[in-house]
Structures are given as C-alpha cells and as structure tokens.
TORKOLRO-646235 format. One record per atom (N, C-alpha, C): residue in three letters; x, y, z. Coordinates in Angstrom, 3 decimals. Last residue first. Layout:
<nodes>
ALA, X, Y, Z
...
</nodes>
This chain:
<nodes>
UNK, 56.039, 23.211, 7.011
UNK, 55.511, 23.153, 8.389
UNK, 54.104, 22.624, 8.421
UNK, 57.771, 23.464, 4.910
UNK, 56.889, 22.288, 4.982
UNK, 56.258, 22.136, 6.347
UNK, 59.667, 25.330, 4.826
UNK, 58.410, 25.669, 4.163
UNK, 57.381, 24.550, 4.270
UNK, 61.872, 24.142, 5.900
UNK, 61.126, 25.049, 6.772
UNK, 59.806, 25.488, 6.136
UNK, 63.516, 22.515, 4.460
UNK, 62.203, 22.004, 4.802
UNK, 61.375, 22.953, 5.640
UNK, 66.532, 23.497, 5.950
UNK, 65.870, 22.856, 4.829
UNK, 64.521, 22.331, 5.291
UNK, 66.796, 26.515, 7.702
UNK, 66.766, 25.057, 7.709
UNK, 66.017, 24.547, 6.504
UNK, 68.927, 29.195, 6.654
UNK, 67.631, 28.644, 7.041
UNK, 67.663, 27.140, 6.944
UNK, 70.674, 30.408, 3.765
UNK, 70.512, 30.200, 5.204
UNK, 69.118, 29.703, 5.494
UNK, 72.356, 29.089, 0.946
UNK, 71.134, 29.683, 1.510
UNK, 71.081, 29.383, 3.009
UNK, 75.940, 29.504, 0.869
UNK, 74.718, 28.732, 0.700
UNK, 73.555, 29.444, 1.368
UNK, 78.695, 30.226, 0.634
UNK, 77.615, 31.151, 0.297
UNK, 76.305, 30.427, -0.007
UNK, 80.632, 28.670, 1.660
UNK, 80.230, 28.395, 0.275
UNK, 79.006, 29.188, -0.150
UNK, 80.993, 29.685, 4.253
UNK, 82.156, 29.463, 3.382
UNK, 81.749, 29.336, 1.914
UNK, 78.367, 29.697, 5.331
UNK, 79.148, 30.928, 5.205
UNK, 80.268, 30.770, 4.177
UNK, 77.624, 26.990, 5.152
UNK, 76.763, 28.024, 4.579
UNK, 77.530, 29.328, 4.367
UNK, 79.695, 25.729, 6.557
UNK, 79.480, 25.450, 5.142
UNK, 78.654, 26.541, 4.476
UNK, 79.306, 26.871, 9.166
UNK, 80.557, 27.041, 8.447
UNK, 80.351, 26.833, 6.945
UNK, 76.758, 25.902, 9.794
UNK, 76.982, 27.349, 9.702
UNK, 78.262, 27.650, 8.916
UNK, 77.335, 23.146, 9.899
UNK, 76.351, 23.667, 8.944
UNK, 76.572, 25.165, 8.712
UNK, 79.099, 23.106, 12.064
UNK, 79.534, 22.626, 10.759
UNK, 78.628, 23.179, 9.657
UNK, 77.408, 24.045, 14.103
UNK, 78.635, 24.772, 13.766
UNK, 79.135, 24.387, 12.367
UNK, 75.463, 22.014, 14.084
UNK, 75.077, 23.403, 13.789
UNK, 76.298, 24.227, 13.384
UNK, 77.024, 19.849, 14.867
UNK, 76.433, 19.856, 13.526
UNK, 75.982, 21.258, 13.125
UNK, 77.653, 20.674, 17.504
UNK, 78.712, 20.413, 16.529
UNK, 78.175, 20.460, 15.101
UNK, 75.087, 20.799, 18.660
UNK, 75.939, 22.007, 18.598
UNK, 77.049, 21.834, 17.551
UNK, 74.304, 18.102, 18.432
UNK, 73.539, 19.164, 17.772
UNK, 74.401, 20.407, 17.607
UNK, 76.277, 16.889, 20.069
UNK, 76.140, 16.516, 18.660
UNK, 75.414, 17.611, 17.885
UNK, 75.673, 18.098, 22.521
UNK, 76.997, 18.286, 21.923
UNK, 76.959, 17.957, 20.429
UNK, 73.088, 17.109, 22.958
UNK, 73.307, 18.554, 22.845
UNK, 74.638, 18.847, 22.164
UNK, 73.723, 14.360, 23.162
UNK, 72.828, 14.829, 22.092
UNK, 73.013, 16.330, 21.864
UNK, 75.267, 14.395, 25.466
UNK, 75.876, 13.972, 24.206
UNK, 75.035, 14.437, 23.009
UNK, 73.281, 15.218, 27.286
UNK, 74.460, 16.060, 27.064
UNK, 75.150, 15.689, 25.749
UNK, 71.517, 13.072, 27.202
UNK, 71.040, 14.403, 26.788
UNK, 72.220, 15.318, 26.487
UNK, 73.279, 10.252, 25.798
UNK, 72.772, 11.010, 26.932
UNK, 72.268, 12.355, 26.389
UNK, 72.268, 7.959, 23.270
UNK, 73.055, 9.114, 23.700
UNK, 72.434, 9.724, 24.949
UNK, 70.500, 6.014, 22.515
UNK, 71.600, 5.623, 23.386
UNK, 72.489, 6.770, 23.826
UNK, 69.824, 7.491, 19.434
UNK, 69.433, 6.507, 20.444
UNK, 70.659, 6.079, 21.242
UNK, 70.629, 9.172, 17.431
UNK, 70.708, 9.689, 18.808
UNK, 70.299, 8.667, 19.867
UNK, 70.346, 7.562, 15.164
UNK, 71.606, 8.267, 15.401
UNK, 71.724, 8.703, 16.857
UNK, 67.680, 6.827, 15.238
UNK, 68.704, 5.802, 15.446
UNK, 70.050, 6.434, 15.774
UNK, 66.527, 9.314, 14.647
UNK, 66.236, 8.639, 15.923
UNK, 67.282, 7.584, 16.238
UNK, 67.516, 9.701, 12.044
UNK, 67.926, 10.601, 13.128
UNK, 67.678, 9.946, 14.491
UNK, 66.248, 7.603, 10.681
UNK, 67.701, 7.719, 10.643
UNK, 68.192, 8.589, 11.816
UNK, 63.557, 8.198, 11.091
UNK, 64.103, 6.954, 11.633
UNK, 65.630, 7.016, 11.705
UNK, 63.449, 10.620, 9.618
UNK, 63.144, 10.595, 11.047
UNK, 63.733, 9.353, 11.712
UNK, 64.000, 9.728, 7.023
UNK, 64.905, 10.669, 7.689
UNK, 64.697, 10.655, 9.207
UNK, 61.769, 8.026, 6.664
UNK, 63.129, 7.513, 6.482
UNK, 64.119, 8.412, 7.227
UNK, 59.738, 9.885, 6.948
UNK, 59.887, 8.830, 7.955
UNK, 61.277, 8.210, 7.873
UNK, 60.088, 11.351, 4.599
UNK, 60.269, 12.023, 5.895
UNK, 60.474, 10.992, 7.003
UNK, 59.379, 9.351, 2.782
UNK, 60.750, 9.864, 2.786
UNK, 61.047, 10.586, 4.106
UNK, 56.686, 9.052, 3.416
UNK, 57.580, 7.899, 3.543
UNK, 59.036, 8.363, 3.597
UNK, 55.716, 11.631, 2.778
UNK, 55.657, 11.129, 4.159
UNK, 56.621, 9.960, 4.375
UNK, 56.197, 11.713, -0.019
UNK, 56.785, 12.713, 0.872
UNK, 56.846, 12.174, 2.302
UNK, 54.555, 9.625, -0.873
UNK, 56.005, 9.527, -1.094
UNK, 56.735, 10.496, -0.169
UNK, 52.094, 10.798, -0.169
UNK, 52.511, 9.543, 0.458
UNK, 54.026, 9.359, 0.305
UNK, 52.066, 12.981, -1.873
UNK, 52.086, 13.206, -0.421
UNK, 52.518, 11.954, 0.327
UNK, 51.885, 11.650, -4.331
UNK, 53.060, 12.472, -4.019
UNK, 53.189, 12.726, -2.530
UNK, 49.338, 10.538, -4.103
UNK, 50.494, 9.657, -4.268
UNK, 51.789, 10.401, -3.914
UNK, 47.865, 12.904, -4.052
UNK, 47.784, 11.984, -2.917
UNK, 48.997, 11.045, -2.932
UNK, 50.150, 15.336, -5.450
UNK, 48.921, 14.547, -5.486
UNK, 48.898, 13.692, -4.214
UNK, 51.574, 18.493, -4.667
UNK, 51.628, 17.044, -4.643
UNK, 50.232, 16.444, -4.743
UNK, 51.754, 21.236, -6.974
UNK, 51.440, 20.652, -5.672
UNK, 51.431, 19.137, -5.798
UNK, 52.624, 24.307, -8.437
UNK, 52.737, 22.852, -8.422
UNK, 52.407, 22.371, -7.024
UNK, 51.501, 27.011, -10.421
UNK, 51.678, 26.401, -9.103
UNK, 51.826, 24.903, -9.285
UNK, 52.600, 29.436, -12.584
UNK, 52.225, 28.027, -12.478
UNK, 52.526, 27.549, -11.066
UNK, 51.691, 32.469, -13.977
UNK, 52.219, 31.797, -12.788
UNK, 51.664, 30.381, -12.718
UNK, 50.272, 33.465, -16.059
UNK, 51.680, 33.156, -16.301
UNK, 52.286, 32.370, -15.149
UNK, 47.777, 34.167, -15.148
UNK, 47.891, 32.881, -15.844
UNK, 49.340, 32.506, -16.168
UNK, 46.940, 35.463, -12.288
UNK, 47.967, 35.706, -13.303
UNK, 48.294, 34.372, -13.965
UNK, 44.689, 34.580, -10.873
UNK, 44.980, 36.010, -10.965
UNK, 45.965, 36.335, -12.087
UNK, 44.806, 31.827, -10.972
UNK, 43.598, 32.477, -11.489
UNK, 43.845, 33.973, -11.716
UNK, 47.658, 30.052, -11.974
UNK, 47.070, 31.034, -11.080
UNK, 45.846, 31.649, -11.741
UNK, 47.452, 26.649, -12.966
UNK, 47.737, 28.054, -13.296
UNK, 47.027, 28.950, -12.291
UNK, 48.899, 23.762, -11.644
UNK, 47.701, 24.603, -11.718
UNK, 48.138, 26.025, -12.032
UNK, 50.004, 20.394, -11.872
UNK, 50.237, 21.819, -12.124
UNK, 48.899, 22.523, -12.130
UNK, 50.778, 17.729, -9.624
UNK, 49.886, 18.383, -10.586
UNK, 50.282, 19.847, -10.694
UNK, 52.668, 14.758, -8.992
UNK, 52.532, 16.211, -8.950
UNK, 51.482, 16.644, -9.963
UNK, 52.686, 12.076, -9.416
UNK, 53.086, 12.533, -8.090
UNK, 52.798, 14.021, -7.892
UNK, 52.287, 10.823, -11.932
UNK, 51.143, 11.147, -11.072
UNK, 51.505, 11.467, -9.623
UNK, 54.161, 10.614, -13.859
UNK, 54.122, 9.519, -12.879
UNK, 53.016, 9.709, -11.840
UNK, 53.753, 13.056, -15.117
UNK, 53.476, 11.817, -15.864
UNK, 53.355, 10.617, -14.919
UNK, 54.679, 14.695, -13.073
UNK, 53.274, 14.786, -13.490
UNK, 52.885, 13.496, -14.209
UNK, 57.373, 13.981, -13.049
UNK, 56.562, 13.734, -11.855
UNK, 55.068, 13.835, -12.152
UNK, 58.180, 14.858, -15.609
UNK, 58.299, 13.444, -15.235
UNK, 57.378, 13.115, -14.059
UNK, 57.685, 17.610, -15.337
UNK, 57.027, 16.840, -16.401
UNK, 57.042, 15.349, -16.087
UNK, 59.481, 18.225, -13.308
UNK, 58.048, 18.257, -13.012
UNK, 57.265, 17.502, -14.089
UNK, 61.909, 18.032, -14.714
UNK, 61.647, 17.157, -13.563
UNK, 60.155, 17.080, -13.260
UNK, 61.542, 20.098, -16.593
UNK, 61.768, 18.721, -17.041
UNK, 61.437, 17.736, -15.916
UNK, 61.333, 22.262, -14.833
UNK, 60.227, 21.938, -15.733
UNK, 60.344, 20.502, -16.230
UNK, 63.881, 22.324, -13.684
UNK, 62.733, 21.954, -12.866
UNK, 61.552, 21.553, -13.743
UNK, 65.314, 23.181, -15.926
UNK, 65.645, 21.893, -15.313
UNK, 64.477, 21.410, -14.460
UNK, 64.133, 25.697, -16.298
UNK, 63.996, 24.682, -17.348
UNK, 64.329, 23.289, -16.820
UNK, 64.888, 27.043, -13.984
UNK, 63.469, 26.781, -14.218
UNK, 63.286, 25.701, -15.281
UNK, 67.822, 25.590, -12.469
UNK, 67.141, 26.495, -13.393
UNK, 65.683, 26.100, -13.530
UNK, 68.302, 25.180, -8.903
UNK, 68.355, 24.700, -10.278
UNK, 67.624, 25.701, -11.168
UNK, 68.026, 25.229, -6.086
UNK, 69.169, 25.852, -6.749
UNK, 69.402, 25.257, -8.140
UNK, 65.820, 24.509, -4.753
UNK, 66.679, 23.413, -5.200
UNK, 67.966, 23.914, -5.863
UNK, 64.729, 27.057, -4.364
UNK, 65.073, 26.234, -3.205
UNK, 66.038, 25.112, -3.586
UNK, 64.302, 27.799, -7.065
UNK, 65.214, 28.559, -6.217
UNK, 65.661, 27.729, -5.018
UNK, 62.362, 25.942, -7.818
UNK, 63.649, 25.975, -8.535
UNK, 64.695, 26.706, -7.689
UNK, 60.315, 26.726, -6.056
UNK, 60.917, 25.397, -5.932
UNK, 62.274, 25.354, -6.628
UNK, 59.732, 29.343, -6.963
UNK, 60.088, 29.080, -5.563
UNK, 60.836, 27.752, -5.425
UNK, 59.045, 28.857, -9.669
UNK, 60.198, 29.700, -9.333
UNK, 60.665, 29.446, -7.898
UNK, 56.706, 27.412, -9.468
UNK, 57.868, 26.767, -10.069
UNK, 59.131, 27.540, -9.674
UNK, 55.106, 27.966, -6.292
UNK, 55.379, 28.322, -7.678
UNK, 56.610, 27.548, -8.153
UNK, 53.148, 25.611, -4.464
UNK, 54.300, 26.505, -4.588
UNK, 54.502, 26.832, -6.050
UNK, 50.371, 24.879, -2.356
UNK, 50.971, 24.922, -3.695
UNK, 52.109, 25.927, -3.714
UNK, 51.033, 23.532, 0.866
UNK, 50.480, 24.597, 0.040
UNK, 51.120, 24.534, -1.338
UNK, 51.936, 21.126, 2.120
UNK, 50.784, 21.868, 2.614
UNK, 50.223, 22.961, 1.730
UNK, 54.221, 19.569, 1.471
UNK, 52.912, 18.948, 1.673
UNK, 51.740, 19.918, 1.670
UNK, 56.810, 20.173, -1.018
UNK, 56.189, 20.176, 0.306
UNK, 54.748, 19.715, 0.288
UNK, 58.758, 20.626, -2.914
UNK, 57.392, 21.104, -3.170
UNK, 56.632, 21.175, -1.854
UNK, 60.939, 19.308, -1.790
UNK, 60.988, 20.771, -1.944
UNK, 59.602, 21.350, -2.203
UNK, 60.099, 16.634, -1.995
UNK, 60.347, 17.220, -0.667
UNK, 60.343, 18.751, -0.738
UNK, 60.117, 16.384, -4.757
UNK, 58.850, 16.220, -4.019
UNK, 58.978, 16.858, -2.640
UNK, 62.864, 16.627, -5.106
UNK, 61.969, 17.620, -5.711
UNK, 60.613, 17.577, -5.015
UNK, 63.692, 14.341, -3.833
UNK, 64.085, 15.628, -3.256
UNK, 63.283, 16.775, -3.868
UNK, 62.647, 12.484, -5.566
UNK, 62.121, 12.507, -4.195
UNK, 62.525, 13.812, -3.515
UNK, 64.186, 13.071, -7.861
UNK, 62.733, 13.270, -7.872
UNK, 62.161, 13.323, -6.463
UNK, 66.740, 12.344, -6.977
UNK, 66.482, 13.720, -7.406
UNK, 64.982, 14.015, -7.390
UNK, 66.356, 9.613, -6.603
UNK, 66.664, 10.468, -5.446
UNK, 66.374, 11.921, -5.785
UNK, 63.511, 8.586, -8.595
UNK, 64.947, 8.736, -8.355
UNK, 65.134, 9.581, -7.101
UNK, 60.772, 6.299, -8.586
UNK, 61.335, 7.617, -8.277
UNK, 62.848, 7.547, -8.123
UNK, 59.781, 3.791, -8.804
UNK, 59.821, 4.569, -10.045
UNK, 60.396, 5.972, -9.831
UNK, 59.577, 2.745, -6.299
UNK, 60.784, 2.392, -7.057
UNK, 60.883, 3.127, -8.390
UNK, 57.787, 3.068, -4.208
UNK, 58.168, 4.240, -5.005
UNK, 59.418, 3.973, -5.830
UNK, 57.469, 0.990, -2.566
UNK, 56.437, 1.130, -3.598
UNK, 56.741, 2.299, -4.521
UNK, 60.964, 0.029, -2.312
UNK, 59.690, 0.514, -1.788
UNK, 58.666, 0.547, -2.912
UNK, 63.473, -0.471, -3.177
UNK, 62.750, -1.581, -2.567
UNK, 61.423, -1.152, -1.943
UNK, 64.402, 1.956, -4.109
UNK, 64.339, 0.815, -5.026
UNK, 63.482, -0.322, -4.479
UNK, 64.473, 3.519, -1.779
UNK, 63.495, 3.807, -2.840
UNK, 63.308, 2.607, -3.755
UNK, 66.580, 2.358, -0.447
UNK, 65.269, 2.343, 0.204
UNK, 64.165, 2.672, -0.803
UNK, 68.666, 2.895, -2.230
UNK, 68.221, 1.510, -2.028
UNK, 66.842, 1.457, -1.393
UNK, 68.841, 5.694, -1.916
UNK, 68.560, 5.105, -3.220
UNK, 68.028, 3.681, -3.075
UNK, 69.463, 5.887, 0.828
UNK, 68.251, 6.516, 0.293
UNK, 67.856, 5.878, -1.036
UNK, 71.926, 4.541, 0.825
UNK, 70.796, 3.981, 1.580
UNK, 69.482, 4.569, 1.087
UNK, 73.469, 6.314, -0.710
UNK, 73.260, 4.938, -1.166
UNK, 72.050, 4.303, -0.466
UNK, 73.376, 8.634, 0.906
UNK, 72.875, 8.668, -0.472
UNK, 72.571, 7.260, -0.981
UNK, 74.579, 7.609, 3.228
UNK, 73.202, 8.107, 3.281
UNK, 72.608, 8.156, 1.880
UNK, 77.181, 6.988, 2.292
UNK, 76.285, 5.933, 2.779
UNK, 74.828, 6.379, 2.798
UNK, 78.236, 9.526, 1.655
UNK, 78.060, 8.510, 0.615
UNK, 77.076, 7.419, 1.039
UNK, 78.158, 10.726, 4.238
UNK, 77.510, 11.343, 3.094
UNK, 77.220, 10.299, 2.018
UNK, 79.734, 8.910, 5.752
UNK, 78.335, 9.167, 6.091
UNK, 77.570, 9.743, 4.900
UNK, 82.252, 9.102, 4.444
UNK, 81.518, 7.831, 4.494
UNK, 80.038, 8.045, 4.774
UNK, 82.842, 11.825, 4.935
UNK, 82.747, 11.326, 3.556
UNK, 81.941, 10.029, 3.524
UNK, 82.850, 11.826, 7.772
UNK, 81.942, 12.698, 7.021
UNK, 81.746, 12.202, 5.590
UNK, 84.884, 9.903, 8.330
UNK, 83.511, 9.716, 8.806
UNK, 82.521, 10.558, 8.002
UNK, 87.156, 11.094, 7.166
UNK, 86.665, 9.787, 6.692
UNK, 85.212, 9.563, 7.099
UNK, 87.279, 13.449, 8.771
UNK, 87.140, 13.522, 7.316
UNK, 86.577, 12.220, 6.761
UNK, 87.693, 12.323, 11.306
UNK, 86.487, 13.115, 11.047
UNK, 86.239, 13.218, 9.546
UNK, 90.216, 11.134, 10.854
UNK, 89.063, 10.312, 11.243
UNK, 87.760, 11.049, 10.943
UNK, 91.806, 13.387, 10.272
UNK, 91.656, 12.296, 9.300
UNK, 90.425, 11.447, 9.596
UNK, 91.607, 14.773, 12.677
UNK, 91.083, 15.387, 11.447
UNK, 90.873, 14.322, 10.388
UNK, 92.902, 12.968, 14.412
UNK, 91.505, 13.344, 14.635
UNK, 90.868, 13.923, 13.380
UNK, 95.562, 12.915, 13.360
UNK, 94.725, 11.717, 13.345
UNK, 93.237, 12.047, 13.503
UNK, 96.299, 15.854, 11.363
UNK, 96.450, 14.990, 12.519
UNK, 95.402, 13.876, 12.480
UNK, 97.762, 16.284, 8.138
UNK, 96.593, 16.335, 9.016
UNK, 96.825, 15.429, 10.218
</nodes>
C-alpha cells in the first residue's frame, strides 16, 4: 500500500475505535451510566416521535426479534421504554420511549451533534463540501460492497 492509503486506513480505524470508546465513556460519566452503547443505539433506533413496531426496530438494527425482545426487556425494566399492544391487532407490539428514554435520546443526539460541529469547525465551506462528498462516497461504497441498507440512519426520527 502507498503512504496515503496507509494513513487513511490508520485514521479510519482510529476514528472508529475512538468514537466507540468516547461514546462509552460519555455514557459512564453521565446520568445514563446504567445504559450500554447497544442500549443507547436501540433507543436511537426507536426514535422520538412515533411508536414503532418491534419488527421495524429489529430490522433497522439488523438483529433478530428475540435479540431485540431481550434488549427491550432491559430497557423497560430501566424505565426507558414502554410496550403497547395494537388496538387493531393484539399480536403487534409497539415500543416507544418514556420521558427518561427521550432525554437519553436527546443527550446522545447532542453528543453526535457536538462531535460533528467540532469536526467541521475551522473548515472553509469548500473543505466542508469536500469532506461531505468524500464521506458520501465512502458510505455509498460500503453500502454497495457489503449490501447494507440504503438511506441515512435516523431518517425515521424526523
């Protein structure tokens, strides 16, 4: 590999690992220290605005329904999520965030927002456009190469 490829590889690996570690540490030192990264990402997948079915959330997270059920049981016990059966079809279970869950969602969104703002602070508009275009190309490549779901993450949380 040439030097540029090596540097980009190291940067991507370091960034990925650092972001995960920072997310975990930020949870440990917050009022949400009882949440794991997996749980906060489950809260993020449930979203703020409308109840979602277990199937929708499991699909978005690319996990089995039984794995999600276990996660939701923990989040219900911790009072971040509530379950509600559909009035039309009692087999359908909706999940939604409690007030506590919505607060955790907002705090996590702020963490991401602050991270992005810091990333682009000091960049010119052209540098920001170049960064966005490069990340979009990388994202598109990963989605095509590894057959990942298309669409932006969080688009259901409008």
